[in-house]
C-alpha positions as MATLAB code, in Angstrom:
seq = 'MRQVVLDTETTGLEVSDGHRVIEIGAIEIVNRTVTERFYHQYLNPERAIDAGAQEVHGISIESLQDKPKFVDICDEFIEFIRGSHLIIHNAAFDVGFLDHELAIVGHRVKNIQQICTVTDSLQEARKMHPGQRNSLDALCKRYDIDNTHRELHGALLDAQILADVYMAMTGGQVTMSLTADDQIKKQIQSDESVDQSVNYELKLVEASQQEIQEHEKMLENMANSCDQGVLWKT';
ca = [
      13.558  -14.384   11.093;
      13.797  -11.817   13.851;
      17.152  -10.055   14.227;
      18.100   -7.383   16.764;
      21.063   -5.062   16.041;
      22.539   -4.143   19.438;
      25.145   -1.867   20.884;
      26.171   -0.756   24.393;
      28.232    2.003   25.936;
      30.167    1.388   29.137;
      32.131    3.116   31.924;
      35.375    1.583   30.637;
      36.933   -1.253   28.656;
      37.334   -4.118   31.078;
      34.628   -6.034   32.998;
      37.390   -7.363   35.226;
      38.020   -3.797   36.446;
      34.401   -3.491   37.566;
      33.188   -1.448   34.631;
      29.462   -1.342   33.899;
      26.962   -0.770   31.058;
      25.628    2.830   30.899;
      23.617    2.682   27.621;
      21.811   -0.013   25.557;
      20.518    0.581   22.073;
      18.778   -2.056   19.892;
      16.898   -2.024   16.574;
      14.616   -4.798   15.362;
      14.848   -6.374   11.871;
      12.282   -8.923   10.749;
      12.705  -10.721    7.411;
      15.363   -8.213    6.332;
      13.095   -5.255    7.067;
      13.798   -2.755    9.825;
      10.592   -2.569   11.869;
       9.050    0.221   13.901;
      10.389   -1.153   17.207;
      13.609   -0.296   18.997;
      14.905   -0.331   22.591;
      16.922    2.400   24.193;
      17.955    2.904   27.792;
      20.502    4.915   29.733;
      21.647    3.370   33.041;
      23.075    4.513   36.356;
      26.284    2.418   36.725;
      26.801    3.320   40.388;
      30.462    4.033   39.713;
      32.711    6.572   37.993;
      33.216    6.694   34.172;
      36.798    6.505   32.884;
      37.929    9.759   31.213;
      38.895    7.835   28.072;
      35.481    6.240   27.809;
      33.699    9.548   28.287;
      35.732   11.060   25.461;
      34.363    8.349   23.159;
      30.629    8.470   24.043;
      30.321   11.864   25.740;
      28.146   10.546   28.582;
      28.886   11.974   32.020;
      28.156   10.323   35.363;
      26.199   13.416   36.394;
      23.725   12.885   33.562;
      23.058    9.318   34.723;
      22.260    9.967   38.402;
      18.476    9.921   37.792;
      18.560    6.945   35.395;
      17.446    3.423   36.372;
      19.879    0.719   37.383;
      20.234   -2.457   35.280;
      18.303   -4.446   37.850;
      15.316   -2.159   37.204;
      15.185   -2.755   33.447;
      16.713   -6.164   32.944;
      13.408   -7.984   32.528;
      12.042   -5.653   29.832;
      15.423   -5.740   28.052;
      15.530   -9.539   28.131;
      12.027   -9.753   26.725;
      12.937   -7.404   23.871;
      15.883   -9.525   22.716;
      14.545  -12.974   23.714;
      14.590  -15.498   20.862;
      16.238  -13.127   18.464;
      19.347  -13.358   16.336;
      21.592  -10.631   17.779;
      23.877   -8.695   15.420;
      26.702   -6.968   17.373;
      29.963   -5.363   16.174;
      32.718   -6.869   18.301;
      30.172   -9.087   20.064;
      32.507  -10.427   22.719;
      32.772   -6.969   24.286;
      29.017   -6.230   24.507;
      27.956   -9.756   25.421;
      30.637   -9.942   28.087;
      29.385   -6.724   29.723;
      25.709   -7.769   29.473;
      26.472  -11.175   30.945;
      28.316   -9.461   33.770;
      25.255   -7.254   34.450;
      23.051  -10.341   34.575;
      25.411  -11.968   37.033;
      25.494   -8.916   39.298;
      21.686   -8.903   39.673;
      21.475  -12.720   39.874;
      19.025  -12.909   36.981;
      17.524  -16.276   36.048;
      18.957  -15.798   32.550;
      22.643  -16.467   33.187;
      23.985  -15.307   29.836;
      22.748  -13.713   26.622;
      23.412  -16.755   24.509;
      21.023  -18.750   26.667;
      18.167  -16.863   24.985;
      19.625  -15.573   21.724;
      22.014  -16.565   18.927;
      24.765  -14.053   18.298;
      26.548  -12.981   15.116;
      29.644  -10.790   15.389;
      29.480   -8.440   12.451;
      33.146   -7.513   13.001;
      34.229  -11.124   12.520;
      31.968  -11.390    9.458;
      33.479   -8.243    7.971;
      37.012   -9.557    8.561;
      36.130  -12.734    6.630;
      34.691  -10.688    3.763;
      37.514   -8.013    3.761;
      40.686   -9.671    5.121;
      43.578   -7.386    5.820;
      41.438   -4.278    5.705;
      40.058   -1.930    8.380;
      36.667   -3.145    9.484;
      35.589   -0.589   12.124;
      32.068    0.698   11.843;
      33.320    3.920   10.337;
      35.433    2.040    7.792;
      32.484   -0.127    6.789;
      30.299    2.929    6.405;
      32.807    4.320    3.952;
      33.148    1.019    2.130;
      29.389    0.573    1.722;
      28.659    4.256    1.089;
      26.523    4.678    4.241;
      26.178    8.196    5.596;
      27.447    8.506    9.186;
      28.319   12.204    9.107;
      25.834   12.811   11.967;
      27.920   10.537   14.231;
      30.148   12.967   16.160;
      30.272   10.750   19.275;
      29.544    7.080   19.821;
      26.119    6.309   21.121;
      24.463    2.909   21.517;
      21.197    3.670   19.665;
      22.903    5.667   16.912;
      25.556    3.010   16.406;
      22.891    0.292   16.325;
      21.078    2.279   13.636;
      24.285    2.644   11.586;
      25.172   -1.047   12.086;
      21.744   -2.127   10.870;
      22.409   -0.296    7.578;
      25.909   -1.706    7.363;
      24.856   -5.301    8.079;
      22.082   -5.162    5.539;
      24.585   -3.913    2.920;
      27.097   -6.564    3.942;
      24.607   -9.366    3.563;
      23.236   -8.339    0.223;
      20.520   -5.836    0.872;
      20.071   -2.253    1.870;
      17.728   -0.384    4.213;
      17.708    3.356    4.262;
      16.075    5.176    7.156;
      13.915    8.116    6.261;
      14.730   11.610    7.508;
      11.745   11.281    9.834;
      13.289    8.194   11.423;
      16.639    9.900   11.855;
      14.970   12.900   13.521;
      13.026   10.673   15.891;
      16.169    8.758   16.962;
      18.058   12.027   17.489;
      15.187   13.291   19.694;
      15.270    9.974   21.595;
      19.007   10.317   22.311;
      18.727   14.008   23.251;
      15.766   13.413   25.606;
      17.482   10.560   27.508;
      14.131    8.777   27.720;
      13.633    4.992   27.784;
      11.121    4.176   25.068;
      10.055    1.579   22.609;
       8.404    3.781   20.031;
       7.327    3.820   16.411;
       9.833    4.797   13.738;
       9.071    4.945   10.011;
      11.578    3.491    7.613;
      11.768    3.696    3.836;
      13.044    0.783    1.715;
      15.004    2.049   -1.305;
      14.885   -0.201   -4.378;
      17.639    0.264   -6.977;
      17.289   -1.654  -10.285;
      20.107   -2.318  -12.718;
      19.807   -0.851  -16.209;
      19.898   -3.130  -19.272;
      23.431   -1.858  -20.066;
      24.597   -2.682  -16.513;
      23.104   -6.179  -16.801;
      24.919   -6.781  -20.064;
      28.209   -5.529  -18.635;
      27.705   -7.766  -15.632;
      27.128  -10.813  -17.839;
      30.223   -9.934  -19.846;
      32.262   -9.735  -16.660;
      30.970  -13.142  -15.502;
      31.814  -14.664  -18.877;
      35.396  -13.246  -18.683;
      35.761  -14.673  -15.140;
      34.500  -18.110  -16.275;
      36.894  -18.162  -19.264;
      39.868  -17.405  -17.027;
      39.101  -20.185  -14.587;
      40.561  -23.577  -15.583;
      38.517  -25.574  -13.077;
      35.152  -24.120  -14.059;
      32.833  -21.896  -12.034;
      29.983  -22.779   -9.675;
      27.358  -20.658  -11.338;
      27.630  -22.736  -14.524;
      27.427  -26.158  -12.814;
];
């Protein structure tokens, strides 16, 4: 199964106010393993950036003047995500903006869900942790994922963090090596559009015999306290 963890940054909050996408970041996962492929692109939105939005992501309109427009990169972006299962935190926001960009250029792909399935990791987190904060920062704290290097929001960096969070949420864990972190930081700092190799390291943590015994004891106590029986014993 091919999944793509995706994030965007924009000039503002509302498509209806004419706001545009200024950064796209995406990381590929295949069979629960982060691969060496990712997509990153800054975009010239051809309009001003709201002050509030700039405070969040730190991207100025001056830094985007020499960047391509969405029409220039839409085909390569579509090919990167085509046929994948997209993982997006607050998917309605990002998908809404990307669909708007496709409409502006009159692309043959009318909307993202025409070529991808989409899972909203925010909605999934709310189901798993009802009544709790489920922002990306809150989930990092809950799943013990280091995001101390995240001073500002950035599409590629947030996609990297979300990949770790989503793997932890769904029962696995992927830890990027220091080399991978360094390469992604260089990618963000250079403002270059690339699809380059990144090395990742899978960390395997095994339970001790004592931990297994304590786990079995906990399951037995749970089973004994349930009058209707438990599924793992049926």
